C-alpha positions in Angstrom: 0.0 0.0 0.0 2.7 2.5 1.0 4.7 1.5 -2.1 1.9 2.1 -4.5 1.0 5.4 -2.8 4.6 6.6 -3.1 4.5 5.6 -6.8 1.4 7.7 -7.3 3.0 10.6 -5.6 5.9 10.5 -8.0 3.5 11.1 -10.9 2.0 14.1 -9.1 5.2 16.1 -8.9 4.9 19.5 -7.1 1.2 18.9 -6.6 2.1 16.3 -3.9 3.6 18.9 -1.7 1.4 17.9 1.2 2.9 14.5 1.2 6.5 15.7 1.8 6.4 15.1 5.6 5.1 11.5 5.1 7.6 10.7 2.4 10.4 12.2 4.5 9.4 10.1 7.4 9.4 6.9 5.3 12.9 7.6 4.2 14.1 8.5 7.7 12.3 5.9 9.9 12.5 2.9 7.6 16.3 3.3 7.5 16.5 2.5 11.2 15.3 -1.2 11.0 16.4 -4.2 9.0 17.0 -3.3 5.4 15.1 -5.9 3.3 14.6 -5.6 -0.5 11.0 -4.4 0.1 12.2 -1.7 2.6 14.9 -0.6 0.2 12.4 -0.4 -2.7 10.0 1.7 -0.6 12.7 4.0 0.5 13.9 4.4 -3.1 10.4 5.2 -4.4 9.9 7.8 -1.6 13.2 9.4 -2.5 12.3 9.6 -6.2 8.9 11.1 -5.2 10.6 13.8 -3.1 12.9 14.6 -6.0 10.0 14.9 -8.4 8.2 17.2 -6.1 11.1 19.5 -6.5 12.4 22.5 -4.7 9.2 22.9 -2.7 10.3 19.7 -0.9 13.3 21.4 0.6 12.3 20.4 4.1 13.4 16.9 3.1 16.9 17.9 2.2 18.5 16.9 5.6 17.1 13.3 5.3 18.0 13.1 1.6 21.6 14.3 2.3 21.9 11.7 5.1 20.8 9.0 2.7 23.8 10.0 0.5 25.9 8.0 3.0 23.6 5.0 3.1 25.2 1.5 2.8 22.9 0.8 -0.1 24.4 2.1 -3.4 21.0 2.3 -5.1 19.7 4.6 -2.4 22.8 6.7 -2.4 22.4 7.2 -6.2 18.7 7.8 -6.0 19.3 10.5 -3.3 22.0 12.1 -5.3 19.6 12.6 -8.2 16.8 13.8 -5.9 19.1 16.4 -4.3 
């Protein structure tokens, strides 16, 4: 459910501004537990959505910048593009 919701928010771009806190929380909180493929995929989709929302999602920058140092290379790359 969260994965599909985040995918939909990617398509909305800046119109998804109200979802920035939820997406930021997904990226930040999920990173504190065991990192399964499903968790990594959800984090990546949330990161892409934040990037597509654009500069109005600047509140997410601290979390996105922290993800640049994640142990998962895909998440690091995704965050680099989003930032």
